[in-house]
C-alpha positions as CSV (number, residue, x, y, z in Angstrom):
1,M,82.6,81.5,106.5
2,I,85.6,83.6,107.1
3,R,84.8,87.3,106.9
4,M,87.3,90.3,107.0
5,Y,86.6,93.2,109.2
6,V,88.4,96.7,109.6
7,R,87.8,99.2,112.3
8,R,85.8,102.2,111.0
9,M,87.7,105.2,110.8
10,T,84.7,107.3,111.9
11,G,83.1,106.7,115.4
12,G,85.7,104.2,116.6
13,R,83.1,101.4,116.7
14,W,83.9,97.9,115.8
15,P,81.5,96.3,113.2
16,S,79.6,93.5,114.5
17,I,80.2,89.9,113.7
18,Q,78.2,86.8,114.5
19,P,79.1,84.8,117.6
20,G,81.2,81.9,116.4
21,E,82.4,83.6,113.5
22,Q,86.0,83.2,112.3
23,L,88.6,86.1,111.7
24,A,91.3,85.5,109.2
25,C,95.2,86.1,110.1
26,P,95.3,89.4,108.2
27,E,92.4,90.8,110.0
28,V,93.8,89.5,113.5
29,A,97.1,91.3,112.7
30,R,95.4,94.5,112.2
31,L,93.6,94.2,115.5
32,L,96.1,92.5,117.6
33,Q,97.5,95.4,119.2
34,Q,94.2,96.8,120.3
35,F,93.1,93.5,121.3
36,L,96.2,93.0,123.7
37,D,95.7,96.4,125.1
38,D,92.1,95.8,125.9
39,E,90.8,98.5,123.5
40,I,88.2,96.5,121.7
41,D,84.9,96.7,123.6
42,D,82.7,94.3,121.4
43,P,82.7,91.0,123.2
44,V,82.0,89.1,120.1
45,V,85.1,90.4,118.4
46,V,87.1,89.8,121.6
47,E,86.0,86.2,121.6
48,A,86.7,85.7,117.7
49,L,90.2,87.3,118.4
50,T,90.8,84.9,121.6
51,V,89.9,81.9,119.8
52,H,92.0,82.8,116.7
53,V,95.0,83.6,118.8
54,D,94.7,80.3,120.9
55,E,94.4,78.0,117.6
56,C,96.7,79.7,115.2
57,G,100.4,79.3,115.7
58,P,101.8,82.4,114.0
59,C,99.3,84.7,115.5
60,G,99.6,83.2,118.9
61,Y,103.5,83.5,118.4
62,E,102.9,87.2,117.6
63,A,100.6,87.7,120.4
64,E,102.9,86.3,122.9
65,T,106.0,88.3,121.6
66,F,103.8,91.5,122.1
67,R,102.8,90.3,125.6
68,T,106.6,89.6,126.4
69,I,107.9,93.0,125.1
70,K,104.9,94.8,126.9
71,A,105.9,93.1,130.0
72,A,109.5,93.9,129.7
73,L,108.7,97.6,129.2
74,A,106.5,97.6,132.0
75,A,109.2,96.3,134.2
76,R,111.5,99.1,133.3
77,R,109.1,101.8,134.4
78,E,111.0,104.3,132.6
79,P,109.4,106.6,129.6
80,L,110.0,105.2,125.9
81,E,111.4,107.1,123.2
82,P,108.7,107.5,120.4
83,E,111.2,106.0,118.0
84,S,111.7,103.0,120.3
85,V,107.8,102.5,120.2
86,D,107.7,103.0,116.4
87,R,110.4,100.2,116.0
88,L,108.7,97.7,118.3
89,R,105.4,98.4,116.1
90,S,107.3,97.8,112.9
91,F,108.9,94.6,114.3
92,G,105.6,93.2,115.5
93,S,104.1,93.9,111.9
94,S,107.2,92.2,110.3
95,L,106.3,89.1,112.3
96,M,103.1,88.7,110.6
97,R,104.5,89.3,107.0
98,E,107.3,86.6,107.6
99,S,104.8,83.8,108.5
């Protein structure tokens, strides 16, 4: 059974899921940036995201796009304008909407 989860707005904790439980693409899209930035501390949620990104073409493509952008920005080693970060986040979100 696929269950949808969202991060709780208070406390910053991730809801628990059962090992082996699947996440749906919209939920992965909401969690992807935190996942790629290693901000999720629940190992079961991390495993569910890893499995989904590895098995789902559109989500895997989005993850790879974010990783490529992140690596390119890290290579620049220059501070980014906040507007640039906002544009990149909008671009990443549009990838999921288009698939």
